[in-house]
C-alpha positions as a Markdown table, in Angstrom:
| # | Residue | x | y | z |
|---|---|---|---|---|
| 1 | Unk | 278.8 | 134.8 | 79.0 |
| 2 | Unk | 278.1 | 135.1 | 75.3 |
| 3 | Unk | 277.9 | 138.6 | 74.0 |
| 4 | Unk | 275.5 | 137.6 | 71.2 |
| 5 | Unk | 272.3 | 135.7 | 70.8 |
| 6 | Unk | 271.9 | 134.4 | 67.2 |
| 7 | Unk | 268.8 | 133.1 | 65.6 |
| 8 | Unk | 267.6 | 131.8 | 62.2 |
| 9 | Unk | 263.9 | 132.3 | 62.0 |
| 10 | Unk | 262.4 | 130.3 | 59.1 |
| 11 | Unk | 258.9 | 129.9 | 57.8 |
| 12 | Unk | 258.3 | 126.6 | 59.6 |
| 13 | Unk | 261.0 | 126.2 | 62.3 |
| 14 | Unk | 263.4 | 128.5 | 64.1 |
| 15 | Unk | 266.9 | 127.8 | 65.5 |
| 16 | Unk | 268.5 | 129.9 | 68.3 |
| 17 | Unk | 271.9 | 129.7 | 69.8 |
| 18 | Unk | 274.7 | 131.7 | 71.4 |
| 19 | Unk | 278.1 | 132.5 | 70.0 |
| 20 | Unk | 280.6 | 130.1 | 71.6 |
| 21 | Unk | 284.2 | 130.8 | 72.6 |
| 22 | Unk | 285.3 | 129.4 | 69.2 |
| 23 | Unk | 283.1 | 131.9 | 67.4 |
| 24 | Unk | 280.7 | 129.2 | 66.3 |
| 25 | Unk | 277.1 | 128.5 | 67.4 |
| 26 | Unk | 276.7 | 126.9 | 70.8 |
| 27 | Unk | 273.8 | 125.6 | 72.8 |
| 28 | Unk | 271.4 | 125.6 | 69.9 |
| 29 | Unk | 267.7 | 124.9 | 70.4 |
| 30 | Unk | 265.1 | 124.4 | 67.6 |
| 31 | Unk | 261.5 | 125.5 | 68.0 |
| 32 | Unk | 258.5 | 124.8 | 65.8 |
| 33 | Unk | 257.0 | 128.2 | 64.8 |
| 34 | Unk | 253.5 | 126.9 | 65.3 |
| 35 | Unk | 254.3 | 126.4 | 69.0 |
| 36 | Unk | 254.9 | 130.1 | 69.7 |
| 37 | Unk | 253.1 | 133.4 | 69.2 |
| 38 | Unk | 256.1 | 135.2 | 67.5 |
| 39 | Unk | 259.7 | 136.2 | 67.7 |
| 40 | Unk | 259.4 | 137.6 | 71.2 |
| 41 | Unk | 258.4 | 134.1 | 72.5 |
| 42 | Unk | 261.2 | 132.5 | 70.6 |
| 43 | Unk | 263.8 | 134.8 | 72.1 |
| 44 | Unk | 262.3 | 134.5 | 75.6 |
| 45 | Unk | 262.4 | 130.7 | 75.5 |
| 46 | Unk | 266.0 | 130.7 | 74.4 |
| 47 | Unk | 267.1 | 133.1 | 77.1 |
| 48 | Unk | 265.1 | 131.2 | 79.8 |
| 49 | Unk | 266.8 | 127.9 | 78.8 |
| 50 | Unk | 270.3 | 129.5 | 78.8 |
| 51 | Unk | 270.1 | 131.3 | 82.1 |
| 52 | Unk | 272.0 | 134.3 | 80.6 |
| 53 | Unk | 271.1 | 137.5 | 78.9 |
| 54 | Unk | 273.4 | 138.8 | 76.1 |
| 55 | Unk | 272.9 | 142.4 | 75.1 |
| 56 | Unk | 273.0 | 142.0 | 71.3 |
| 57 | Unk | 271.4 | 139.7 | 68.8 |
| 58 | Unk | 271.9 | 138.8 | 65.2 |
| 59 | Unk | 268.8 | 137.4 | 63.6 |
| 60 | Unk | 268.4 | 135.9 | 60.1 |
| 61 | Unk | 264.8 | 136.0 | 58.8 |
| 62 | Unk | 263.0 | 134.3 | 56.0 |
| 63 | Unk | 261.9 | 137.5 | 54.3 |
| 64 | Unk | 263.2 | 140.6 | 52.6 |
| 65 | Unk | 265.1 | 143.1 | 54.8 |
| 66 | Unk | 264.1 | 146.6 | 53.9 |
| 67 | Unk | 265.5 | 149.7 | 55.5 |
| 68 | Unk | 263.3 | 150.7 | 58.4 |
| 69 | Unk | 262.0 | 149.3 | 61.7 |
| 70 | Unk | 259.3 | 147.0 | 60.5 |
| 71 | Unk | 260.0 | 143.3 | 59.5 |
| 72 | Unk | 257.6 | 141.0 | 57.7 |
| 73 | Unk | 258.2 | 137.3 | 57.1 |
| 74 | Unk | 257.3 | 135.9 | 53.7 |
| 75 | Unk | 255.9 | 132.5 | 54.5 |
| 76 | Unk | 254.7 | 133.2 | 58.1 |
| 77 | Unk | 252.2 | 135.7 | 59.3 |
| 78 | Unk | 254.6 | 137.5 | 61.6 |
| 79 | Unk | 255.1 | 141.2 | 61.4 |
| 80 | Unk | 257.0 | 143.2 | 64.1 |
| 81 | Unk | 259.1 | 146.2 | 64.8 |
| 82 | Unk | 262.7 | 145.8 | 65.8 |
| 83 | Unk | 262.6 | 148.7 | 68.3 |
| 84 | Unk | 259.7 | 147.1 | 70.1 |
| 85 | Unk | 261.2 | 143.6 | 70.0 |
| 86 | Unk | 264.6 | 144.7 | 71.4 |
| 87 | Unk | 262.8 | 146.7 | 74.2 |
| 88 | Unk | 260.6 | 143.8 | 75.2 |
| 89 | Unk | 263.5 | 141.3 | 75.1 |
| 90 | Unk | 265.9 | 143.5 | 76.9 |
| 91 | Unk | 268.4 | 143.7 | 74.0 |
| 92 | Unk | 270.4 | 146.8 | 73.3 |
| 93 | Unk | 270.6 | 146.1 | 69.6 |
| 94 | Unk | 269.2 | 143.6 | 67.1 |
| 95 | Unk | 270.9 | 143.2 | 63.7 |
| 96 | Unk | 268.7 | 141.5 | 61.1 |
| 97 | Unk | 269.6 | 140.0 | 57.8 |
| 98 | Unk | 267.9 | 137.7 | 55.2 |
| 99 | Unk | 268.2 | 134.0 | 56.0 |
| 100 | Unk | 270.1 | 133.1 | 52.8 |
| 101 | Unk | 272.3 | 136.2 | 53.2 |
| 102 | Unk | 273.3 | 134.5 | 56.5 |
| 103 | Unk | 274.0 | 131.2 | 54.8 |
| 104 | Unk | 276.2 | 133.2 | 52.3 |
| 105 | Unk | 278.2 | 134.5 | 55.2 |
| 106 | Unk | 278.8 | 130.9 | 56.3 |
| 107 | Unk | 280.4 | 129.7 | 53.0 |
| 108 | Unk | 284.0 | 130.7 | 53.7 |
| 109 | Unk | 283.8 | 128.9 | 57.1 |
| 110 | Unk | 282.7 | 125.6 | 55.7 |
| 111 | Unk | 285.3 | 122.8 | 55.5 |
| 112 | Unk | 285.5 | 119.7 | 53.3 |
| 113 | Unk | 283.5 | 117.8 | 55.9 |
| 114 | Unk | 280.7 | 120.3 | 55.8 |
| 115 | Unk | 279.8 | 119.9 | 52.1 |
| 116 | Unk | 279.2 | 117.1 | 49.6 |
| 117 | Unk | 280.0 | 117.4 | 46.0 |
| 118 | Unk | 277.0 | 117.1 | 43.6 |
| 119 | Unk | 278.5 | 116.0 | 40.3 |
| 120 | Unk | 282.2 | 116.4 | 39.5 |
| 121 | Unk | 284.4 | 117.2 | 42.5 |
| 122 | Unk | 285.7 | 120.5 | 41.1 |
| 123 | Unk | 287.8 | 123.0 | 42.9 |
| 124 | Unk | 286.0 | 126.3 | 43.4 |
| 125 | Unk | 287.4 | 129.3 | 41.6 |
| 126 | Unk | 288.2 | 132.7 | 43.3 |
| 127 | Unk | 285.1 | 134.4 | 42.1 |
| 128 | Unk | 281.5 | 134.8 | 43.4 |
| 129 | Unk | 280.0 | 132.1 | 45.5 |
| 130 | Unk | 276.2 | 131.6 | 45.3 |
| 131 | Unk | 273.8 | 129.7 | 47.5 |
| 132 | Unk | 270.3 | 128.5 | 46.5 |
| 133 | Unk | 267.9 | 126.2 | 48.3 |
| 134 | Unk | 264.3 | 125.0 | 48.5 |
| 135 | Unk | 262.7 | 124.8 | 51.9 |
| 136 | Unk | 259.5 | 126.4 | 53.1 |
| 137 | Unk | 260.4 | 128.9 | 50.3 |
| 138 | Unk | 263.2 | 129.2 | 47.8 |
| 139 | Unk | 266.2 | 131.2 | 48.9 |
| 140 | Unk | 269.0 | 132.8 | 46.8 |
| 141 | Unk | 272.0 | 134.8 | 47.8 |
| 142 | Unk | 275.6 | 135.4 | 46.7 |
| 143 | Unk | 279.0 | 136.2 | 48.3 |
| 144 | Unk | 281.3 | 138.6 | 46.3 |
| 145 | Unk | 285.0 | 138.8 | 46.8 |
| 146 | Unk | 286.3 | 142.4 | 47.3 |
| 147 | Unk | 289.6 | 143.9 | 48.3 |
| 148 | Unk | 288.1 | 144.3 | 51.8 |
| 149 | Unk | 286.9 | 140.8 | 52.2 |
| 150 | Unk | 283.7 | 139.1 | 51.3 |
| 151 | Unk | 280.5 | 141.0 | 50.7 |
| 152 | Unk | 277.1 | 139.3 | 50.7 |
| 153 | Unk | 274.3 | 140.1 | 48.3 |
| 154 | Unk | 270.8 | 139.2 | 49.4 |
| 155 | Unk | 268.1 | 138.6 | 46.8 |
| 156 | Unk | 264.5 | 137.6 | 46.3 |
| 157 | Unk | 265.5 | 135.4 | 43.3 |
| 158 | Unk | 263.2 | 132.6 | 44.3 |
| 159 | Unk | 260.3 | 134.8 | 43.3 |
| 160 | Unk | 261.5 | 135.3 | 39.8 |
| 161 | Unk | 259.3 | 134.0 | 37.0 |
| 162 | Unk | 259.9 | 130.4 | 36.0 |
| 163 | Unk | 258.5 | 128.3 | 33.2 |
| 164 | Unk | 258.8 | 125.2 | 31.0 |
| 165 | Unk | 261.7 | 124.6 | 28.6 |
| 166 | Unk | 261.4 | 121.0 | 27.5 |
| 167 | Unk | 258.4 | 119.8 | 25.6 |
| 168 | Unk | 257.2 | 117.4 | 28.3 |
| 169 | Unk | 257.0 | 120.4 | 30.7 |
| 170 | Unk | 254.4 | 122.4 | 28.8 |
| 171 | Unk | 251.4 | 120.5 | 30.0 |
| 172 | Unk | 252.9 | 120.2 | 33.5 |
| 173 | Unk | 253.2 | 123.9 | 33.9 |
| 174 | Unk | 249.7 | 124.5 | 32.5 |
| 175 | Unk | 248.4 | 122.2 | 35.2 |
| 176 | Unk | 250.3 | 124.0 | 38.0 |
| 177 | Unk | 249.1 | 127.4 | 36.9 |
| 178 | Unk | 245.6 | 126.2 | 37.6 |
| 179 | Unk | 243.6 | 129.1 | 36.1 |
| 180 | Unk | 246.3 | 131.3 | 34.6 |
| 181 | Unk | 248.9 | 133.7 | 35.8 |
| 182 | Unk | 252.7 | 133.5 | 36.0 |
| 183 | Unk | 254.6 | 131.0 | 38.0 |
| 184 | Unk | 257.5 | 131.9 | 40.2 |
| 185 | Unk | 260.4 | 129.5 | 40.9 |
| 186 | Unk | 259.3 | 129.2 | 44.5 |
| 187 | Unk | 255.9 | 127.9 | 43.5 |
| 188 | Unk | 257.7 | 124.8 | 42.1 |
| 189 | Unk | 260.9 | 124.6 | 44.0 |
| 190 | Unk | 259.9 | 124.4 | 47.6 |
| 191 | Unk | 258.1 | 122.0 | 50.0 |
| 192 | Unk | 254.7 | 123.2 | 48.8 |
| 193 | Unk | 256.1 | 123.3 | 45.3 |
| 194 | Unk | 257.0 | 119.6 | 45.5 |
| 195 | Unk | 253.4 | 118.8 | 46.4 |
| 196 | Unk | 252.1 | 121.1 | 43.6 |
| 197 | Unk | 254.4 | 119.4 | 41.1 |
| 198 | Unk | 253.3 | 115.9 | 42.3 |
| 199 | Unk | 249.6 | 116.9 | 41.8 |
| 200 | Unk | 250.3 | 118.3 | 38.4 |
| 201 | Unk | 252.1 | 115.2 | 37.2 |
| 202 | Unk | 249.6 | 112.8 | 38.7 |
| 203 | Unk | 246.2 | 114.5 | 38.6 |
| 204 | Unk | 244.4 | 111.7 | 40.3 |
| 205 | Unk | 246.6 | 112.0 | 43.4 |
| 206 | Unk | 245.5 | 114.9 | 45.7 |
| 207 | Unk | 246.9 | 116.6 | 48.8 |
| 208 | Unk | 250.0 | 114.5 | 49.4 |
| 209 | Unk | 252.4 | 116.2 | 51.8 |
| 210 | Unk | 256.0 | 116.7 | 50.5 |
| 211 | Unk | 257.4 | 114.5 | 53.3 |
| 212 | Unk | 255.1 | 111.6 | 52.1 |
| 213 | Unk | 256.2 | 112.1 | 48.5 |
| 214 | Unk | 259.8 | 111.6 | 49.6 |
| 215 | Unk | 258.9 | 108.6 | 51.8 |
| 216 | Unk | 257.0 | 107.0 | 48.9 |
| 217 | Unk | 259.8 | 107.6 | 46.5 |
| 218 | Unk | 262.3 | 105.9 | 48.8 |
| 219 | Unk | 260.0 | 102.9 | 49.0 |
| 220 | Unk | 260.0 | 102.6 | 45.3 |
| 221 | Unk | 256.7 | 104.2 | 44.3 |
| 222 | Unk | 256.9 | 105.0 | 40.6 |
| 223 | Unk | 254.8 | 108.2 | 40.7 |
| 224 | Unk | 256.7 | 109.7 | 43.6 |
| 225 | Unk | 260.0 | 108.8 | 42.0 |
| 226 | Unk | 259.0 | 110.5 | 38.8 |
| 227 | Unk | 258.1 | 113.6 | 40.8 |
| 228 | Unk | 261.5 | 113.7 | 42.5 |
| 229 | Unk | 263.3 | 113.3 | 39.1 |
| 230 | Unk | 261.3 | 116.2 | 37.6 |
| 231 | Unk | 262.0 | 118.3 | 40.7 |
| 232 | Unk | 265.7 | 117.7 | 40.5 |
| 233 | Unk | 265.7 | 118.6 | 36.8 |
| 234 | Unk | 263.9 | 121.9 | 37.5 |
| 235 | Unk | 266.1 | 122.6 | 40.5 |
| 236 | Unk | 269.3 | 122.0 | 38.5 |
| 237 | Unk | 268.0 | 124.4 | 35.8 |
| 238 | Unk | 267.2 | 127.1 | 38.3 |
| 239 | Unk | 270.6 | 126.6 | 40.0 |
| 240 | Unk | 272.2 | 127.0 | 36.6 |
| 241 | Unk | 270.3 | 130.3 | 36.1 |
| 242 | Unk | 271.7 | 131.5 | 39.5 |
| 243 | Unk | 275.2 | 130.5 | 38.5 |
| 244 | Unk | 274.9 | 132.5 | 35.2 |
| 245 | Unk | 273.3 | 135.5 | 37.0 |
| 246 | Unk | 276.2 | 135.9 | 39.4 |
| 247 | Unk | 278.9 | 134.2 | 37.2 |
| 248 | Unk | 279.5 | 132.1 | 40.3 |
| 249 | Unk | 282.9 | 130.6 | 39.5 |
| 250 | Unk | 283.4 | 130.2 | 43.3 |
| 251 | Unk | 280.8 | 127.5 | 43.3 |
| 252 | Unk | 277.0 | 127.1 | 43.8 |
| 253 | Unk | 276.1 | 125.8 | 47.2 |
| 254 | Unk | 272.8 | 124.0 | 47.8 |
| 255 | Unk | 270.9 | 124.5 | 51.1 |
| 256 | Unk | 267.4 | 124.2 | 52.3 |
| 257 | Unk | 265.4 | 121.3 | 53.8 |
| 258 | Unk | 264.0 | 119.8 | 50.7 |
| 259 | Unk | 267.3 | 119.1 | 48.9 |
| 260 | Unk | 268.9 | 117.7 | 52.0 |
| 261 | Unk | 265.7 | 115.6 | 52.7 |
| 262 | Unk | 266.1 | 113.8 | 49.4 |
| 263 | Unk | 269.2 | 112.0 | 50.7 |
| 264 | Unk | 270.1 | 109.1 | 48.4 |
| 265 | Unk | 267.2 | 110.2 | 46.0 |
| 266 | Unk | 269.3 | 113.2 | 45.0 |
| 267 | Unk | 270.5 | 112.1 | 41.6 |
| 268 | Unk | 273.6 | 114.2 | 40.8 |
| 269 | Unk | 273.6 | 113.3 | 37.1 |
| 270 | Unk | 270.1 | 114.6 | 36.6 |
| 271 | Unk | 270.8 | 117.8 | 38.5 |
| 272 | Unk | 274.1 | 118.5 | 36.8 |
| 273 | Unk | 272.7 | 117.8 | 33.3 |
| 274 | Unk | 270.0 | 120.4 | 33.9 |
| 275 | Unk | 272.5 | 122.8 | 35.6 |
| 276 | Unk | 274.9 | 122.8 | 32.6 |
| 277 | Unk | 272.3 | 122.8 | 29.8 |
| 278 | Unk | 272.2 | 126.6 | 29.2 |
| 279 | Unk | 273.3 | 127.3 | 25.6 |
| 280 | Unk | 275.7 | 128.9 | 24.8 |
| 281 | Unk | 277.4 | 128.7 | 28.2 |
| 282 | Unk | 277.7 | 124.9 | 28.8 |
| 283 | Unk | 281.5 | 125.0 | 29.1 |
| 284 | Unk | 281.3 | 127.8 | 31.8 |
| 285 | Unk | 278.7 | 125.9 | 33.8 |
| 286 | Unk | 280.6 | 122.6 | 33.4 |
| 287 | Unk | 283.5 | 124.2 | 35.2 |
| 288 | Unk | 281.5 | 125.5 | 38.2 |
| 289 | Unk | 281.3 | 123.1 | 41.2 |
| 290 | Unk | 278.0 | 122.4 | 42.9 |
| 291 | Unk | 277.8 | 121.0 | 46.4 |
| 292 | Unk | 275.2 | 120.3 | 49.0 |
| 293 | Unk | 275.8 | 121.9 | 52.4 |
| 294 | Unk | 275.8 | 119.1 | 55.0 |
| 295 | Unk | 276.7 | 121.4 | 57.9 |
| 296 | Unk | 273.6 | 121.2 | 60.2 |
| 297 | Unk | 273.0 | 124.9 | 60.7 |
| 298 | Unk | 274.7 | 127.1 | 58.2 |
| 299 | Unk | 272.3 | 130.0 | 58.9 |
| 300 | Unk | 273.4 | 130.2 | 62.5 |
| 301 | Unk | 277.1 | 129.9 | 61.5 |
| 302 | Unk | 276.6 | 132.9 | 59.2 |
| 303 | Unk | 274.9 | 134.8 | 62.0 |
| 304 | Unk | 278.0 | 134.0 | 64.2 |
| 305 | Unk | 280.3 | 135.4 | 61.4 |
| 306 | Unk | 278.2 | 138.6 | 61.3 |
| 307 | Unk | 278.3 | 138.9 | 65.1 |
| 308 | Unk | 282.1 | 138.6 | 65.0 |
| 309 | Unk | 282.3 | 141.4 | 62.4 |
| 310 | Unk | 280.0 | 143.6 | 64.5 |
| 311 | Unk | 282.1 | 143.0 | 67.6 |
| 312 | Unk | 285.3 | 144.0 | 65.7 |
| 313 | Unk | 283.6 | 147.1 | 64.3 |
| 314 | Unk | 282.6 | 148.1 | 67.9 |
| 315 | Unk | 286.1 | 147.6 | 69.2 |
| 316 | Unk | 287.6 | 149.6 | 66.3 |
| 317 | Unk | 285.1 | 152.4 | 67.0 |
| 318 | Unk | 286.0 | 152.5 | 70.7 |
| 319 | Unk | 289.8 | 152.7 | 69.9 |
| 320 | Unk | 289.2 | 155.7 | 67.6 |
């Protein structure tokens, strides 16, 4: 029987699994959040399907983790207390972390088959690794090397202000502001951001879902392709910002459903040109590898890594 339930609760979908004998996620199920009332229903469904009941859980959440009992998701109207959730689900302990912090934990466990180089196939350095990705929101985290192993740094970098740089972006951002106010990176670089960008670039086209934009771009639609190109330019620039913020010589890893959903539309040349164009640090950025995470569930893999650390800490505490 697995000692840990692991879960990655996103804004749109959630994935739950158990830690298998090899220390990796096993018996994963995916659940649309609209089909359940909240985290208690998610956990209950996973336990019912598995026919077993571990005593501990590691849960990654799409929202900031602040010290205290209450948890609030950023892009889903779910608010709950850990003490109440653990009691209702029959769990002795629930450990929570930010969803991109969980992905950061997965980075040292990813092999060559789990990533795809975006741009030059460069060897990562020994420094900080960063992960960034647009999905329902825009996640950012880092993994720092220390004498005692890797240390994750969660962030809310996706909510940092973001604006135009090139001349052809000025009118575009004015259209997206729609009445004034500042723009965050997530307002552009996310699923909803892709739709907002498309509407701003093509004012006569209204209410196109992000999935349809990608489908139309694949079919050769000129407007949709232009939107994808602009999205990749802005995504590359933001990823370059993250690389500079953390001096991520260990590589910048791309996650999130939007980037992976582009598939063959993901133009590495456009992305890398924007990634590297940050004067006066082009040479530094040109040396930093960027890669797309192709491993299906890096958040769950990171939760499994955290579960292993918690288990080791418990064993050490018992011995002392």
